[in-house]
C-alpha positions in Angstrom: 59.2 -37.7 -109.5 60.3 -40.4 -111.9 63.9 -41.7 -112.4 63.4 -42.1 -116.1 61.9 -39.8 -118.7 58.9 -40.9 -120.8 60.3 -43.4 -123.3 59.9 -43.1 -127.1 56.8 -44.5 -128.8 57.4 -48.0 -130.2 59.4 -48.0 -133.4 60.3 -44.3 -133.1 63.7 -44.4 -131.5 65.5 -42.3 -134.2 62.7 -39.8 -134.3 62.6 -39.6 -130.5 66.3 -38.7 -130.5 65.6 -35.9 -132.9 62.8 -34.6 -130.6 65.3 -34.6 -127.7 67.9 -32.8 -129.7 65.3 -30.1 -130.6 64.3 -29.8 -127.0 67.9 -29.5 -125.9 68.5 -26.6 -128.3 65.3 -24.8 -127.5 65.8 -25.2 -123.7 69.2 -23.7 -123.9 67.9 -20.7 -125.9 65.1 -20.2 -123.3 67.4 -20.4 -120.4 69.9 -18.0 -122.0 67.0 -15.6 -122.7 65.9 -15.9 -119.0 69.4 -15.0 -117.9 69.5 -11.9 -120.2 66.1 -10.8 -119.0 67.0 -11.2 -115.3 70.1 -9.1 -115.8 68.1 -6.4 -117.6 65.4 -6.6 -114.9 68.0 -6.0 -112.2 69.3 -2.9 -114.0 65.7 -1.6 -114.8 62.9 -3.3 -112.9 59.6 -3.1 -114.8 56.6 -5.3 -115.6 57.6 -5.8 -119.2 60.8 -7.7 -118.2 58.8 -9.7 -115.6 56.1 -10.7 -118.1 58.8 -11.7 -120.6 60.5 -13.7 -117.9 57.2 -15.5 -117.0 56.6 -16.3 -120.7 60.0 -17.9 -121.1 59.6 -20.0 -118.0 56.1 -21.1 -119.1 57.4 -22.1 -122.5 60.2 -24.2 -120.9 57.7 -25.8 -118.5 55.4 -26.7 -121.4 58.2 -28.2 -123.5 59.5 -30.3 -120.5 56.0 -31.5 -119.6 55.3 -32.6 -123.2 58.3 -35.0 -122.9 57.4 -36.3 -119.5 60.2 -34.5 -117.6 58.2 -34.1 -114.4 61.0 -33.0 -112.0 62.1 -30.3 -114.5 58.4 -29.2 -114.8 57.9 -29.0 -111.1 61.0 -26.9 -110.6 60.0 -24.4 -113.4 56.6 -24.2 -111.8 58.2 -23.1 -108.5 60.1 -20.4 -110.5 56.9 -19.3 -112.1 55.3 -18.8 -108.6 58.1 -16.5 -107.6 57.9 -14.5 -110.8 54.1 -14.2 -110.3 54.7 -12.8 -106.8 57.0 -10.2 -108.3 54.5 -9.3 -111.0 51.7 -9.0 -108.3 54.0 -6.7 -106.3 53.8 -9.0 -103.3 57.6 -9.0 -103.5 59.8 -6.2 -104.5 62.3 -6.7 -107.4 65.8 -6.6 -105.9 69.2 -8.2 -105.9 68.2 -11.1 -103.6 65.3 -12.3 -105.7 67.2 -11.8 -109.0 70.1 -13.8 -107.6 67.8 -16.6 -106.5 66.2 -16.8 -110.0 69.6 -16.7 -111.7 70.8 -19.5 -109.5 67.6 -21.4 -110.4 68.5 -21.0 -114.1 71.7 -22.8 -113.3 69.8 -25.6 -111.7 67.4 -25.8 -114.6 70.4 -26.3 -116.9 71.6 -29.2 -114.8 68.1 -30.7 -114.6 67.7 -30.4 -118.4 71.0 -32.2 -119.1 70.1 -34.9 -116.5 66.7 -35.4 -118.0 68.1 -35.7 -121.5 70.5 -38.3 -120.1 67.6 -40.3 -118.6 67.6 -39.1 -115.0 64.6 -36.9 -114.2 65.2 -36.4 -110.5 65.8 -33.5 -108.1 68.9 -33.6 -106.0 69.1 -32.2 -102.4 70.4 -28.8 -103.6 67.6 -28.6 -106.2 65.0 -29.5 -103.6 66.3 -26.8 -101.1 66.2 -24.2 -103.9 62.7 -25.2 -105.0 61.5 -24.8 -101.4 62.7 -21.2 -101.3 61.1 -20.5 -104.7 57.8 -21.9 -103.5 58.0 -20.1 -100.1 58.6 -16.8 -101.8 55.9 -17.4 -104.4 53.2 -18.6 -101.9 53.6 -16.1 -99.1 55.2 -13.1 -100.8 58.0 -13.1 -98.3 60.8 -15.4 -97.2 62.3 -16.3 -93.9 65.7 -15.7 -95.5 65.9 -12.7 -97.8 69.7 -12.7 -98.1 70.9 -13.5 -101.7 72.2 -17.0 -102.2 76.0 -17.2 -102.4 77.4 -16.5 -105.9 79.3 -19.5 -107.2 82.2 -18.7 -109.5 82.9 -21.7 -111.7 86.6 -22.2 -112.4 87.4 -21.4 -116.0 88.8 -24.8 -116.8 85.6 -26.5 -115.6 83.0 -24.0 -116.8 80.1 -25.6 -118.8 80.6 -23.0 -121.5 83.8 -24.6 -122.7 83.6 -24.7 -126.5 84.2 -28.5 -126.8 81.1 -29.2 -124.6 79.0 -26.7 -126.4 80.0 -28.1 -129.8 79.3 -31.6 -128.7 75.9 -30.5 -127.2 74.9 -28.9 -130.5 76.3 -31.6 -132.7 78.2 -28.8 -134.5 75.0 -27.7 -136.1 74.0 -24.5 -137.9 70.7 -23.0 -138.8 70.3 -22.2 -142.5 67.9 -19.9 -144.2 65.6 -21.8 -146.5 66.1 -19.3 -149.3 69.9 -19.6 -149.0 69.6 -23.4 -149.1 67.4 -23.1 -152.3 70.0 -20.9 -153.9 72.8 -23.4 -153.1 70.7 -26.2 -154.6 70.1 -24.1 -157.7 73.8 -23.3 -158.2 74.7 -26.9 -157.7 72.2 -27.9 -160.4 73.5 -25.2 -162.8 77.1 -26.4 -162.2 76.0 -30.0 -162.9 74.6 -28.8 -166.3 77.7 -26.8 -167.0 79.9 -29.8 -166.2 77.8 -31.9 -168.5 78.3 -29.4 -171.4 82.0 -29.3 -170.7 82.3 -33.1 -170.7 80.4 -33.3 -174.0 82.5 -30.6 -175.5 85.8 -32.4 -174.6 84.5 -35.7 -176.0 83.6 -34.1 -179.3 86.5 -31.7 -179.4 88.9 -33.9 -181.3 86.5 -34.9 -184.0 85.0 -31.4 -184.4 88.3 -29.6 -184.3 87.3 -27.3 -181.5 89.8 -24.6 -180.6 91.3 -23.7 -177.2 89.4 -20.4 -177.3 86.2 -22.4 -177.3 87.4 -24.5 -174.4 88.3 -21.4 -172.5 84.9 -19.9 -173.2 83.2 -23.0 -171.7 85.5 -22.7 -168.6 84.7 -19.0 -168.1 81.0 -19.8 -168.1 81.5 -22.1 -165.2 83.8 -19.8 -163.1 81.1 -17.4 -161.9 78.9 -20.4 -160.8 81.8 -21.8 -158.8 82.5 -18.5 -157.2 78.9 -17.8 -156.3 78.5 -21.3 -154.9 81.6 -20.8 -152.7 80.3 -17.4 -151.5 76.9 -18.9 -150.6 78.5 -21.8 -148.7 80.7 -19.4 -146.8 77.7 -17.2 -145.9 76.0 -20.2 -144.4 78.9 -20.4 -141.9 78.5 -16.8 -140.9 76.8 -16.2 -137.5 76.1 -13.1 -135.5 78.3 -12.3 -132.5 75.2 -11.3 -130.4 74.5 -14.6 -128.7 78.2 -15.0 -127.7 78.3 -11.4 -126.3 75.0 -11.8 -124.4 76.3 -14.9 -122.6 78.7 -12.6 -120.8 76.0 -10.4 -119.3 75.7 -13.0 -116.5 79.4 -13.6 -116.4 80.2 -9.9 -115.6 77.5 -9.6 -113.0 78.5 -12.8 -111.1 82.3 -12.2 -111.2 81.9 -8.6 -110.2 79.8 -9.5 -107.1 82.2 -12.3 -106.2 84.8 -9.6 -105.7 82.5 -7.1 -103.9 82.2 -4.9 -107.0 79.4 -3.6 -109.3 79.8 -3.8 -113.1 77.5 -3.5 -116.1 78.3 -4.9 -119.5 77.1 -2.8 -122.5 76.9 -4.5 -126.0 77.3 -2.9 -129.4 77.3 -4.4 -132.9 75.5 -7.7 -132.0 74.5 -8.2 -135.7 78.1 -8.3 -136.9 78.7 -11.8 -138.4 81.7 -14.1 -138.2 82.6 -17.5 -139.4 81.3 -20.0 -136.8 84.9 -21.4 -136.4 86.2 -17.9 -135.6 83.3 -17.3 -133.1 84.1 -20.6 -131.3 87.8 -19.7 -131.1 86.9 -16.3 -129.7 85.1 -17.6 -126.7 88.0 -18.3 -124.4 90.1 -15.2 -125.2 87.0 -13.0 -124.6 86.3 -14.7 -121.3 89.9 -14.1 -120.2 89.7 -10.4 -121.2 86.5 -10.0 -119.2 87.9 -11.6 -116.1 91.0 -9.5 -116.4 89.0 -6.3 -116.8 86.9 -7.1 -113.7 89.9 -8.2 -111.6 92.5 -5.6 -112.5 90.5 -2.8 -114.1 87.2 -2.2 -112.3 87.6 -0.8 -108.8 85.4 -1.4 -105.8 82.4 0.9 -105.3 84.2 2.8 -102.6 87.4 3.3 -104.7 85.3 4.5 -107.6 83.4 7.0 -105.6 86.6 8.3 -104.1 87.9 8.8 -107.6 84.7 10.7 -108.6 83.2 7.8 -110.6 79.9 6.0 -110.4 79.9 3.1 -108.0 79.0 0.7 -110.8 81.7 0.1 -113.3 81.0 -0.1 -117.0 82.4 -2.4 -119.6 81.6 -2.1 -123.3 81.9 -5.0 -125.7 81.8 -3.8 -129.3 82.1 -5.5 -132.7 82.4 -3.8 -136.1 83.3 -4.9 -139.7 86.5 -3.3 -140.8 88.9 -3.8 -143.8 87.6 -7.3 -144.7 87.7 -8.5 -141.1 86.1 -7.9 -137.7 87.3 -5.7 -134.9 86.2 -6.7 -131.3 86.8 -4.2 -128.6 86.4 -4.6 -124.9 86.6 -1.3 -123.0 86.3 -0.6 -119.3 86.3 2.7 -117.2 88.5 1.3 -114.5 91.9 2.2 -113.1 93.8 1.4 -116.3 97.2 -0.3 -116.5 99.4 0.8 -113.7 102.6 1.1 -115.7 104.9 1.6 -112.7 103.7 -1.6 -111.2 104.3 -3.3 -114.6 107.8 -2.0 -114.7 108.4 -3.2 -111.1 107.2 -6.7 -112.0 109.3 -6.7 -115.2 112.4 -5.8 -113.2 111.6 -8.5 -110.5 111.2 -11.2 -113.2 114.2 -10.0 -115.3 112.2 -9.5 -118.4 114.1 -6.4 -119.4 117.3 -4.9 -118.2 116.1 -1.3 -117.9 112.3 -1.2 -117.7 112.3 2.5 -116.8 113.6 3.2 -120.3 110.7 1.5 -122.0 108.1 3.6 -123.9 104.6 3.4 -122.6 103.4 1.2 -125.4 106.3 -1.2 -124.8 105.3 -1.4 -121.1 101.7 -2.1 -122.0 102.8 -5.0 -124.2 104.6 -6.7 -121.3 101.2 -7.9 -119.9 101.1 -10.4 -122.8 104.4 -12.0 -121.7 104.0 -15.7 -120.5 103.7 -15.9 -116.8 103.4 -12.1 -116.3 101.0 -10.8 -113.7 100.8 -7.7 -111.5 98.5 -9.4 -109.0 100.1 -9.4 -105.5 98.1 -12.5 -104.5 96.8 -15.5 -106.4 93.0 -15.7 -106.6 90.4 -17.7 -108.5 90.5 -15.0 -111.2 94.1 -14.0 -111.5 97.7 -14.1 -110.2 99.1 -17.0 -112.1 100.1 -15.0 -115.2 98.4 -17.1 -117.8 95.4 -15.1 -118.9 96.7 -12.4 -121.3 99.4 -14.8 -122.7 96.6 -17.2 -123.6 94.6 -14.3 -125.2 97.5 -13.4 -127.5 98.3 -17.0 -128.3 94.7 -17.9 -129.2 94.1 -14.7 -131.2 97.2 -15.1 -133.2 96.3 -18.8 -133.9 93.3 -17.3 -135.7 95.6 -15.1 -137.7 94.4 -12.1 -135.7 96.1 -9.5 -133.5 95.5 -8.0 -130.1 96.4 -4.5 -129.0 96.0 -2.5 -125.8 95.2 1.1 -125.3 95.1 2.5 -121.7 94.9 5.7 -119.7 95.8 5.3 -116.0 92.8 6.2 -113.9 90.3 6.2 -116.8 90.3 2.7 -118.2 91.7 0.2 -120.8 90.6 -0.9 -124.3 91.6 -4.3 -125.7 91.3 -4.5 -129.5 91.1 -7.8 -131.3 91.4 -7.8 -135.1 90.1 -11.1 -136.5 89.6 -12.6 -140.0 86.1 -13.2 -141.1 86.8 -16.9 -141.7 89.5 -19.4 -141.0 88.6 -21.5 -144.1 89.8 -19.2 -146.8 92.3 -16.3 -147.0 93.4 -13.9 -149.7 97.1 -14.9 -149.5 100.4 -13.6 -150.9 102.7 -16.4 -152.0 106.5 -16.3 -152.0 109.1 -18.9 -152.8 112.4 -20.1 -151.2 114.0 -22.8 -153.4 111.2 -25.3 -154.2 109.2 -24.4 -151.1 106.3 -21.9 -151.2 105.1 -19.9 -148.2 101.9 -17.9 -147.9 101.0 -14.9 -145.7 97.6 -13.1 -145.5 97.6 -10.3 -148.0 96.4 -7.8 -145.4 99.7 -8.1 -143.6 101.8 -7.2 -146.8 102.8 -3.6 -146.9 105.2 -3.6 -149.8 107.9 -5.6 -151.5 111.4 -4.5 -152.3 114.7 -5.9 -153.6 117.3 -6.8 -151.1 120.5 -4.8 -151.6 123.5 -6.7 -152.9 125.4 -5.8 -149.7 122.8 -7.7 -147.6 123.0 -10.9 -149.5 124.6 -13.2 -146.9 123.7 -16.5 -145.3 122.8 -14.9 -141.9 119.4 -15.6 -140.5 118.6 -12.0 -139.6 119.6 -8.6 -140.9 118.8 -4.9 -140.9 117.8 -2.6 -143.7 117.4 1.1 -143.9 113.9 1.9 -145.0 113.5 5.6 -145.6 115.9 6.4 -142.7 114.3 3.9 -140.4 115.6 0.5 -139.4 113.8 -2.5 -140.9 114.8 -5.9 -139.2 114.2 -8.8 -141.5 114.5 -12.6 -141.4 115.8 -14.8 -144.2 113.4 -17.7 -144.5 116.0 -20.0 -146.1 118.0 -19.9 -142.9 115.0 -19.8 -140.5 113.7 -23.1 -141.8 117.1 -24.6 -142.6 116.3 -25.2 -146.3 120.0 -25.2 -147.4 121.1 -24.6 -151.0 122.5 -21.5 -152.5 120.5 -18.2 -152.6 119.7 -16.8 -156.1 121.4 -13.8 -157.5 118.5 -11.6 -156.6 116.5 -11.8 -153.3 113.4 -9.9 -152.3 112.1 -8.6 -149.0 108.4 -8.8 -148.2 107.6 -6.0 -145.7 104.8 -7.1 -143.3 102.8 -5.3 -140.7 103.4 -6.7 -137.2 101.5 -5.9 -134.0 104.7 -4.1 -132.7 105.6 -2.4 -136.0 106.9 -3.8 -139.3 109.2 -6.6 -140.2 110.7 -8.0 -143.4 111.0 -11.6 -144.8 113.8 -12.2 -147.3 112.7 -14.7 -150.0 114.0 -15.9 -153.3 111.1 -14.9 -155.5 107.5 -13.5 -155.3 104.5 -15.4 -156.7 101.7 -12.9 -156.0 98.3 -12.8 -154.6 95.4 -15.3 -154.8 92.7 -16.9 -152.8 93.9 -19.9 -150.7 91.9 -22.6 -149.0 93.4 -23.4 -145.7 94.0 -27.0 -144.6 95.1 -28.0 -141.1 98.5 -29.4 -140.6 98.9 -33.1 -140.0 99.4 -34.3 -136.4 103.2 -34.6 -136.9 103.5 -31.0 -138.0 101.0 -29.3 -135.7 103.8 -28.0 -133.4 106.1 -26.8 -136.1 107.2 -23.2 -135.1 106.1 -20.5 -137.4 103.7 -22.6 -139.5 100.0 -22.3 -138.9 98.5 -24.3 -141.8 98.8 -25.4 -145.4 97.2 -24.8 -148.7 97.1 -26.6 -152.1 98.6 -24.4 -154.8 97.4 -24.1 -158.4 100.0 -26.5 -159.6 99.1 -29.1 -157.0 102.0 -28.5 -154.7 101.6 -27.8 -151.0 102.2 -24.3 -149.7 102.8 -23.5 -146.0 101.0 -20.6 -144.3 103.3 -18.7 -142.1 102.6 -17.7 -138.5 104.7 -14.4 -138.6 104.0 -13.4 -135.0 105.6 -16.6 -133.8 108.6 -16.2 -136.1 109.2 -12.7 -134.9 109.0 -13.6 -131.2 111.3 -16.5 -131.8 113.8 -14.2 -133.5 113.6 -11.7 -130.6 114.3 -14.4 -128.1 117.3 -15.5 -130.0 118.5 -11.9 -130.3 118.3 -11.6 -126.5 120.8 -14.5 -126.3 123.0 -13.0 -129.0 123.8 -9.3 -128.3 125.2 -8.7 -131.7 122.0 -9.8 -133.5 120.4 -7.0 -135.4 116.9 -8.4 -134.8 115.6 -6.8 -131.6 112.2 -5.6 -130.6 113.5 -2.1 -130.3 114.3 -2.2 -134.0 110.7 -2.7 -135.0 109.1 0.5 -136.3 106.1 1.4 -134.2 103.2 2.7 -136.2 105.2 2.8 -139.5 103.1 3.6 -142.6 105.7 3.2 -145.3 104.6 3.4 -148.9 107.5 3.9 -151.3 110.8 2.2 -150.4 114.1 3.8 -151.0 115.3 0.7 -152.6 113.8 -0.4 -156.0 110.3 -1.8 -155.7 110.3 -5.5 -156.6 108.1 -6.5 -159.4 105.0 -8.5 -158.4 103.5 -11.1 -160.7 
């Protein structure tokens, strides 16, 4: 075993680094496929899965050998021996051998990273594991048939953290050659169109060209710009399947660490998301899975006593819906125990009378910061940070999270996410000289604020077809000062808990907005999630309405006479025609 990998040929340093980068990506794909195949093999043992597993290991061995990674090659060879013994039926496929091979996949990941860093050497743990692989493969039996202990990696230190993954991949994306050709063609056509426009403008004064002719030239370029933008956005779209499949192993290992059995089913793996949304989805999804396994899925004995199968089932589903993507995680566990939630809410003083809360209000308490129903702190839960992090991260993507549960039958968590974080179809509204933007899918309607409500108060209440509509006056929320105009408008927005209004000076209408991140000084500004450049060159601020609403609710709790309370939000409202006059929209 060598301490250093085979060096690059003389004069090929840059090319050698490219070769290593390709090997790194291919090795990770092979190892991920080995994990998925092992999980499938455990659920349904057959020769097809074993042969596929052997091919994957053999490909990894060949790639490592070609680069001179001898220790990595030796380790894969040991795994091949064990897989061959299973294929020859000298060993019986079962949980101990699957666990041993899964643990070996983890070792292979470590060895691959070490080899790429210049250290091609087996450590003591690797040598001990390799000995077990070789013993099982050579004799068809092992002196120790008990499964190796399952190691649960703490979430904060897991190698699947998005930053590490992004750094390992160099934030790269694969592009279809035909799509690349189309982008190049569109860029060439735009270059020609720009040349014609430049020539037209240079000759316009002497030729006496009219504005109509200039507009015609511009309209010829618009479809090209739009198509190029759409093609570039499609390049960023990636399927959710690889992310979903990573969690097959997560569910298996975390369930066994708690003495449980669980199987993850996947649906909608071909649904595509912007790569930035997919990266941001990783942590919330892992929190939800851990929560479902810890709080939802029961032990085999508890499930059988309740008339269920010993193995719990989780279903991870993705589907395109209304210009976005819906991701659902369902389990067939015990569901949310609402009395326990009420008890914890009473203990922590979250609400004065938790017994008066509606079921949906009780369910939403699990998203409160620091809230947990766990009686003891474990590696998986008990500190009350999981579900709060899920809501925070999802809302940072301009998404929403909702819960649906039935005690004794299971829980479904529903995440509604935008297709991309780069561009939104936004609705602009003005307060004084400042322009604010909200995603158009949140806008339900616009109406004129009654004269009786035109005050300087930050919050107020309207009657919308006999139902209370709490609203916030943005001029006061952001401390803009100045006098309000003679006419104010209310933009009614859908909110995860119902609907809420924003009182503004004027409406500017709908349009596509390119999102730009806030500068470092403004990243923590409450209620603002980003910025965009408007058509006239000014900067518009994109509102984080969920944060604004929660902030207003917290203030209302400190001010009993405030009209803005969570109870005033209209659950499930589907208002269409306001009793007040509808505001005109540009």
